[in-house]
C-alpha positions in Angstrom: 0.0 0.0 0.0 1.3 3.5 -0.9 2.8 5.4 2.0 1.8 8.8 0.6 0.2 10.6 -2.3 1.2 13.9 -3.9 -1.3 16.4 -5.1 -1.4 20.1 -6.1 -3.8 22.5 -4.5 -4.6 26.1 -5.5 -4.1 28.7 -2.7 -7.9 29.5 -2.5 -8.7 25.8 -2.3 -6.1 25.3 0.4 -7.5 28.1 2.4 -11.0 26.8 1.9 -9.9 23.3 3.2 -8.4 24.9 6.3 -11.5 27.0 6.9 -13.7 23.9 6.5 -11.3 21.9 8.8 -10.5 19.3 6.2 -6.9 20.4 7.0 -6.1 21.0 10.6 -3.3 23.4 11.6 -2.3 22.6 15.2 0.1 25.5 15.3 -2.6 28.2 14.8 -3.0 28.7 18.6 0.8 29.2 19.1 2.6 32.5 18.5 3.3 33.1 14.8 7.1 33.0 14.6 7.6 34.4 11.1 8.1 38.1 10.8 6.2 40.2 8.3 9.3 40.2 5.9 9.0 36.5 5.4 5.2 36.9 4.7 6.1 39.5 2.1 8.7 37.2 0.6 6.2 34.3 0.4 3.7 36.5 -1.5 6.5 37.7 -3.8 7.5 34.1 -4.6 3.9 33.2 -5.4 3.5 36.3 -7.6 6.6 35.4 -9.6 5.7 31.7 -9.9 8.5 30.5 -7.7 8.1 27.2 -5.8 7.4 27.6 -2.1 8.0 24.0 -1.0 5.6 21.1 -0.2 3.2 20.9 2.7 3.2 17.6 4.5 -0.1 16.3 6.0 -1.0 13.1 7.9 -4.4 11.7 8.1 -6.2 11.7 11.5 -9.2 9.6 12.3 -12.0 10.7 14.6 -11.1 14.4 14.7 -13.8 16.6 16.2 -15.0 19.6 14.1 -16.8 22.7 15.0 -20.4 22.1 16.0 -19.5 18.7 17.4 -19.3 16.7 14.2 -16.7 14.0 13.9 -14.6 13.8 10.8 -14.0 10.4 9.2 -10.7 11.7 8.0 -8.9 15.0 8.6 -5.5 16.0 7.4 -3.1 17.2 10.1 -0.6 19.6 8.8 2.8 18.5 10.2 5.0 20.7 8.0 4.1 24.1 6.5 2.1 25.6 9.3 3.9 29.0 9.1 3.3 29.2 5.3 -0.4 28.4 5.6 -0.8 30.9 8.5 1.0 33.5 6.4 -1.4 32.9 3.5 -4.4 33.2 5.9 -3.0 36.5 7.1 -2.0 38.0 3.8 -4.6 36.6 1.4 -7.6 36.0 3.7 -6.8 38.9 6.0 -7.1 36.8 9.2 -5.3 37.7 12.3 -2.3 35.7 13.8 -1.3 35.2 17.4 1.7 37.2 18.5 4.2 36.5 21.3 1.8 38.0 23.9 -1.0 35.8 22.6 -2.8 38.8 21.1 -4.6 38.6 17.8 -2.9 41.0 15.4 -3.0 41.6 11.6 -0.1 41.4 9.3 -0.8 43.7 6.3 1.2 43.2 3.1 1.1 46.1 0.6 1.6 45.8 -3.2 2.7 48.4 -5.7 1.1 47.3 -9.1 3.3 49.8 -11.0 6.6 48.6 -9.7 5.5 45.0 -8.7 6.9 45.4 -5.2 5.6 43.8 -2.0 6.2 45.4 1.3 5.2 45.3 4.9 2.7 48.1 5.4 4.1 51.3 7.0 2.5 54.7 7.6 4.4 56.1 4.7 3.2 53.4 2.3 -0.3 53.7 3.6 -0.4 57.3 2.6 1.0 56.7 -0.9 -1.9 56.1 -3.4 0.3 54.2 -5.7 0.3 51.3 -3.2 -2.5 48.9 -2.5 -2.1 49.1 1.3 -3.5 45.7 2.1 -3.7 43.0 -0.6 -6.2 41.0 1.5 -8.7 43.8 0.7 -8.2 43.1 -3.0 -8.5 39.3 -2.6 -11.7 39.7 -0.5 -13.2 42.4 -2.7 -16.7 41.5 -3.9 -16.1 43.5 -7.1 -12.5 43.4 -8.4 -13.6 45.8 -11.2 -14.7 48.4 -8.7 -11.5 47.9 -6.8 -9.5 48.6 -10.0 -11.5 51.7 -10.8 -11.0 53.0 -7.3 -7.2 52.6 -7.7 -7.1 54.3 -11.1 -9.2 57.2 -9.8 -6.5 57.9 -7.2 -3.7 57.4 -9.7 -4.8 59.3 -12.8 -1.3 59.2 -14.3 -0.9 55.4 -13.9 -0.3 53.4 -17.0 -3.5 51.4 -17.3 -2.1 48.5 -19.3 0.8 48.0 -16.7 -1.7 48.3 -13.9 -4.2 45.8 -15.3 -1.4 43.3 -16.2 0.1 43.4 -12.8 -3.2 43.4 -11.0 -4.1 40.3 -13.0 -0.8 38.6 -11.9 -1.7 39.5 -8.3 -5.1 37.9 -8.8 -3.3 34.9 -10.1 -1.9 34.2 -6.6 -5.4 32.7 -5.8 -4.7 29.9 -8.3 -1.0 29.4 -7.5 -0.4 25.7 -7.0 1.1 24.4 -3.8 2.2 20.8 -3.5 0.8 18.6 -0.7 2.4 15.3 0.4 -0.3 13.4 2.2 1.0 10.5 4.4 -1.2 7.5 4.8 -3.2 7.2 8.1 -2.0 3.7 8.8 1.6 4.7 9.1 3.1 4.6 12.6 4.6 7.7 14.1 8.2 6.5 13.7 7.7 5.9 10.0 6.0 9.3 9.5 8.9 10.9 11.4 11.5 9.2 9.2 9.7 10.2 6.0 9.5 13.8 7.4 13.2 14.0 8.0 14.0 12.7 4.5 11.6 15.1 2.8 12.5 18.1 4.9 15.5 19.9 3.4 16.7 21.1 6.7 16.8 17.6 8.1 14.8 18.8 11.2 13.5 15.8 13.1 9.8 15.7 14.0 9.5 14.1 17.4 6.7 11.8 18.6 5.8 14.6 21.1 5.2 16.9 18.2 2.8 14.4 16.7 1.1 13.9 20.0 0.6 17.7 20.4 -0.8 17.9 16.8 -3.1 15.0 17.4 -4.4 16.5 20.7 -5.3 19.7 18.9 -7.6 18.0 16.4 -10.2 17.1 19.0 -12.3 20.2 18.6 -12.4 23.0 21.2 -11.5 20.6 23.9 -8.4 19.3 22.1 -7.2 22.8 21.3 -7.5 23.8 24.9 -5.9 20.7 26.3 -3.0 21.4 24.0 -2.8 25.0 25.2 -2.9 23.7 28.8 0.4 21.9 28.0 1.9 24.7 26.1 1.0 27.4 28.6 2.1 25.3 31.6 5.5 24.8 30.1 5.8 28.5 29.1 4.7 29.9 32.4 7.0 27.6 34.3 9.8 29.5 32.7 8.2 32.9 32.2 5.6 33.5 35.0 5.1 37.1 34.0 3.4 35.9 30.8 0.3 34.8 32.7 -1.3 38.2 32.2 -0.8 37.9 28.5 -2.5 34.5 28.4 -5.4 35.7 30.6 -6.0 38.9 28.8 -5.5 37.8 25.2 -6.6 34.2 24.9 -10.3 34.5 25.8 -11.1 31.0 24.6 -8.6 29.4 27.0 -9.4 31.9 29.8 -13.0 30.6 29.8 -11.9 27.1 30.6 -11.1 25.6 34.0 -7.6 25.0 32.7 -6.5 28.6 33.3 -7.3 28.4 37.0 -5.4 25.1 37.2 -2.2 26.8 36.2 -2.8 30.3 37.7 -0.4 29.5 40.5 2.5 29.6 38.1 2.3 33.4 37.9 4.0 33.5 41.3 6.3 30.6 40.7 10.1 31.2 40.9 11.3 27.6 41.0 13.5 26.4 38.2 14.6 23.0 39.4 12.2 21.3 37.0 10.9 23.3 34.1 9.4 20.7 31.8 9.1 21.2 28.0 5.9 20.0 26.3 7.7 16.7 25.3 8.3 16.1 29.0 4.7 16.7 29.9 3.6 14.3 27.1 5.9 11.6 28.5 4.7 12.0 32.1 1.1 12.0 30.9 1.8 8.8 28.9 3.2 7.1 32.0 0.5 8.3 34.4 -2.6 8.0 32.1 -1.7 5.1 29.8 1.2 3.3 31.4 3.0 3.9 28.1 6.6 5.1 27.8 6.5 6.2 24.1 4.9 9.4 23.1 3.9 7.7 19.9 1.7 5.4 22.0 -0.3 8.4 23.1 -0.9 9.2 19.5 -2.2 5.7 18.9 -4.4 5.9 22.0 -5.9 9.2 20.9 -6.5 7.7 17.5 -8.5 4.9 19.0 -6.0 2.2 18.0 -6.4 -0.9 20.1 -2.8 -1.8 21.3 -3.6 -5.5 21.0 -5.5 -5.8 17.7 -3.9 -2.6 16.1 -7.4 -1.8 14.8 -9.0 1.6 15.1 -12.1 1.7 17.4 -13.4 5.2 17.4 -15.3 4.6 20.7 -11.9 4.5 22.4 -11.1 8.1 21.4 -13.2 10.1 23.9 -12.1 7.7 26.7 -8.5 8.4 25.8 -9.0 12.1 25.9 -10.7 11.8 29.3 -7.6 9.9 30.6 -5.3 12.4 29.1 -7.1 15.3 30.6 -7.2 13.7 34.0 -3.5 13.0 33.9 -2.7 16.6 32.8 -4.7 18.1 35.6 -2.7 16.0 38.1 0.5 17.0 36.5 -0.2 20.8 36.6 -1.6 20.7 40.1 0.2 23.1 42.4 0.1 20.7 45.3 1.5 17.8 43.3 4.1 19.8 41.5 5.4 21.6 44.5 5.4 18.6 46.7 7.3 16.6 44.1 9.9 19.4 43.9 10.3 19.4 47.7 10.8 15.7 47.6 13.6 16.0 45.1 15.2 18.8 47.0 15.0 16.8 50.2 17.2 14.3 48.4 19.8 17.1 48.1 19.2 18.1 44.5 18.4 21.7 45.1 19.3 23.4 41.8 18.7 22.6 38.1 22.4 22.4 37.4 22.6 19.3 39.7 20.3 17.3 37.5 21.6 16.4 34.1 18.8 14.0 33.2 15.4 15.5 32.6 14.1 12.0 32.0 15.1 11.0 35.5 12.9 13.8 36.8 10.1 12.9 34.3 9.9 9.3 35.5 10.2 10.3 39.1 7.3 12.7 38.8 5.2 10.1 37.0 6.1 7.6 39.8 5.2 10.2 42.5 1.8 10.8 40.8 1.0 7.1 40.5 1.9 6.5 44.1 -0.3 9.4 45.1 -3.2 7.3 43.9 -2.3 4.5 46.2 -4.2 5.1 49.4 -2.3 2.3 51.2 0.9 4.3 51.0 1.8 6.9 53.7 3.2 10.2 52.5 6.5 9.4 54.1 6.8 6.0 52.3 5.8 7.6 49.0 8.5 10.2 49.3 11.1 7.6 50.4 10.4 5.5 47.3 10.5 8.5 45.0 13.8 9.8 46.4 15.5 6.5 46.3 14.2 5.8 42.8 15.4 9.2 41.5 18.9 8.8 43.0 19.2 5.2 41.9 18.3 6.4 38.3 20.9 9.1 38.5 23.6 6.7 39.5 22.7 3.9 37.1 21.8 6.0 34.0 18.5 4.1 34.0 16.7 6.8 31.9 19.3 7.3 29.2 19.7 5.5 25.9 16.6 3.5 24.9 14.8 4.5 28.0 11.2 4.3 26.6 11.2 0.5 26.7 12.7 0.5 30.2 10.0 3.0 31.3 7.2 0.7 30.1 8.8 -2.3 31.8 9.3 -0.4 35.0 5.7 0.9 35.1 4.3 -2.5 34.4 6.4 -4.2 37.1 5.6 -1.4 39.6 1.9 -2.2 38.9 2.5 -5.9 39.3 4.9 -6.0 42.3 4.4 -2.7 44.0 6.9 0.2 43.9 8.8 -0.7 47.1 9.3 -4.4 46.2 10.3 -3.6 42.6 12.7 -0.9 43.8 14.3 -3.3 46.2 14.8 -5.8 43.4 16.6 -3.2 41.3 18.8 -2.2 44.2 19.8 -5.7 44.9 20.6 -6.2 41.2 22.3 -2.9 40.3 23.4 -1.3 43.6 25.3 -4.3 44.9 28.4 -4.2 47.1 30.5 -4.4 43.9 28.7 -1.3 42.6 29.6 0.8 45.6 33.2 -0.6 46.0 34.3 -0.8 42.3 31.8 0.6 39.8 31.1 3.9 41.5 34.7 4.8 42.3 35.6 4.0 38.7 32.7 6.2 37.5 34.1 9.1 39.6 37.3 9.0 37.5 36.2 11.9 35.4 36.8 15.6 34.8 33.2 16.4 34.3 31.6 18.4 37.1 28.2 17.8 35.5 28.7 14.0 35.9 25.7 12.5 37.7 28.1 10.8 40.0 29.8 14.0 41.1 26.5 15.8 41.3 25.1 13.0 43.4 28.1 13.4 45.8 27.2 17.1 46.1 23.6 16.2 46.7 24.7 13.8 49.5 26.6 16.7 51.0 23.6 18.9 50.8 21.2 16.3 52.2 23.5 15.6 55.2 24.2 19.3 55.9 27.9 19.0 55.1 30.0 22.2 55.3 32.3 23.5 52.6 35.9 22.3 52.6 37.6 23.8 55.7 34.5 25.9 56.5 33.3 26.1 60.1 29.7 27.0 59.4 29.0 27.7 55.7 27.2 24.7 54.2 27.4 23.2 50.7 23.7 24.0 50.4 24.3 27.6 51.2 27.1 27.8 48.6 24.9 26.3 46.0 22.2 28.9 46.6 24.6 31.9 47.0 28.2 31.6 46.0 31.0 29.2 46.4 34.1 28.0 44.5 35.0 24.6 43.2 38.5 24.3 44.8 41.4 22.1 43.7 42.3 20.2 46.9 45.8 19.7 45.5 46.2 23.1 43.7 46.3 23.2 39.9 49.4 25.4 39.8 51.3 23.1 42.1 50.4 20.0 40.0 51.3 21.7 36.7 54.7 22.6 38.1 55.3 19.2 39.5 54.6 16.8 36.6 50.9 17.0 35.9 50.4 19.6 33.1 47.3 17.9 31.6 43.9 19.1 32.7 42.8 15.5 32.6 45.0 15.0 35.7 44.5 18.2 37.8 40.8 18.6 36.9 39.7 15.2 38.2 36.5 15.6 40.2 38.2 13.6 43.0 40.4 16.7 43.3 37.5 19.1 43.7 35.7 20.3 46.7 33.3 23.2 47.2 34.7 25.9 49.5 34.1 29.5 50.4 35.7 32.0 48.0 37.7 33.6 50.8 39.2 30.2 51.8 40.0 29.4 48.2 41.9 32.7 47.8 43.7 32.2 51.1 44.9 28.7 50.0 46.0 30.1 46.6 48.6 27.7 45.1 49.9 26.3 48.4 50.3 22.5 48.4 48.3 20.6 51.0 51.3 20.5 53.4 51.4 24.3 53.3 47.7 25.2 53.9 47.2 22.3 56.3 50.1 23.7 58.3 48.3 27.0 58.5 45.2 25.2 59.9 47.4 23.4 62.4 48.8 26.7 63.6 45.3 28.1 63.8 44.1 25.3 66.0 47.1 25.7 68.3 47.0 29.5 68.6 43.3 30.3 68.0 44.5 33.0 65.6 42.4 32.8 62.4 44.6 32.4 59.3 42.5 30.3 57.0 38.8 29.9 57.6 37.4 29.6 61.1 38.1 26.0 62.3 39.9 26.1 65.7 39.7 22.5 66.9 41.1 19.2 65.7 37.7 17.5 66.3 36.1 20.0 64.0 38.8 19.7 61.4 38.4 15.9 61.4 34.7 16.2 61.1 35.0 18.6 58.2 37.4 16.4 56.2 34.9 13.5 56.7 32.0 15.7 55.5 34.0 16.4 52.3 35.3 12.8 51.9 38.9 14.1 52.1 41.5 11.7 53.5 42.7 12.6 57.0 46.4 12.5 55.8 45.7 15.3 53.2 48.6 17.3 54.7 51.0 14.6 53.6 49.9 14.5 49.9 52.5 15.6 47.4 52.8 15.3 43.7 54.4 11.9 44.0 51.4 10.5 45.9 48.7 12.4 43.9 47.5 9.3 42.1 47.1 7.4 45.4 45.2 10.4 46.9 42.7 10.4 44.0 42.1 6.7 44.4 41.5 7.1 48.1 39.2 10.2 47.6 37.1 8.3 45.1 36.7 5.5 47.5 35.6 7.9 50.3 33.3 9.8 47.9 31.6 6.5 46.9 31.3 5.5 50.5 29.8 8.8 51.3 27.2 8.4 48.5 26.4 4.9 49.8 25.8 6.1 53.4 23.6 8.9 52.1 21.6 6.6 49.9 20.9 4.3 52.8 19.4 7.2 54.7 16.9 8.2 52.0 
């Protein structure tokens, strides 16, 4: 069976199909990203008969139309949204949505004597030689009267030139635009692969893009559910935009969804700012127990996962489940309590989490456990914290994570989250992991390594102080200011046989410390700055930091997983120091994990 068909459609027919909802443009409710110059250039290309590229559509089954009717088949526009929106603006005179979600007009002017297109300006608007807004010509009930009106204002105009060029402008209505229609029985992965091969820029079209497009085809409800996702993600990053949404998107403001995300206008948290693809994934896990975004498309299309056949009665049920999941996801209580749970594990800033997928699954797990009335709040948080840290340490949500997600969700449902987590811990967090695998993983120069960041999280969670600090904690330095300090100074190592950054920038040689302490240590070797600490303890005169007792110093070194014989470390024993520090860091992470 053919995977696609190629047809040509006149501009007027194309716009009629959009108006009649035979072709759905999911992007219509999003800000129009083209500037008016691109709209002008598109009209100029059509006027001159230049190709403007193919549109790509994909058939959707069971789409809801205005008035409540259900379309047997509707084409979803998956490439070419900006071109169609530009045509609607310039030819049909319809407004577009700007960055503040206001409806605005883009007016394109045309000079029939010089054959120029331009964005309308006050100067052009006052010049009678220009047709100020070509949509007025295209929508005129009497082109002849329009022409006479122009000539009356331009008595000196060459009528032949004018009529010829006005005819060419009129010809834009019948300009042909190619449409590649992909078959409705293609799966999302195949459609995406075809899209990439057709698209000259090689831009991938993700499963989440398809899901968002599919959601928007379900009438008013679908459009507003899609907006709920879009606006939640946007406001999580830019809370100040709430007023724009409230004031300018009256359709959405009339739904209960606006109130559900109203709390974001006062939100300043940035630990977890999900993109729409993240929300789609979390909704898939919570609402459908599916890890792939493409599975949501199948569910919303009414496709039975067992028979692979379409049953349109499944579609409204799927939208009900999606809506329920999304309202749980955007709930202020759920979202904020999840963030507090992750922070309680020591991950207090976005820079400490290098896996958005680890957060996505942890949030989905949190929401599913919220539905279990047999679990106490404390037990729920314990499971979520341990799962999140386990996934950070094992890379569970990297690579081909979608299949792992589905397996994990299924087994959590079958065995219970606590039992399944214990099974994973016994398998992947064995004694060999803590004693061999984790120390080896800490042999890296990457400060964004999940292993180093988990070590820092362990320090935050246990209230550890900065290296050689008496009172300032690692958590405080994360939130305010602190330095990553070379325990064995970089300058000392370079001058003593370690010129490569791969040697001196090992994370096992790093510790967070106060800026003042870092400056005071300067390029002194450990023997030098630890001698200053020794003198300080003996005399009470503060030379470096504020530690004045041996007990406090010993405790501080333990909090930072620094060997107690650090003062004896020299260039010749640097390798041994790194190995011992990695062992201590791994032990510190293990102790922390057991307390979660």
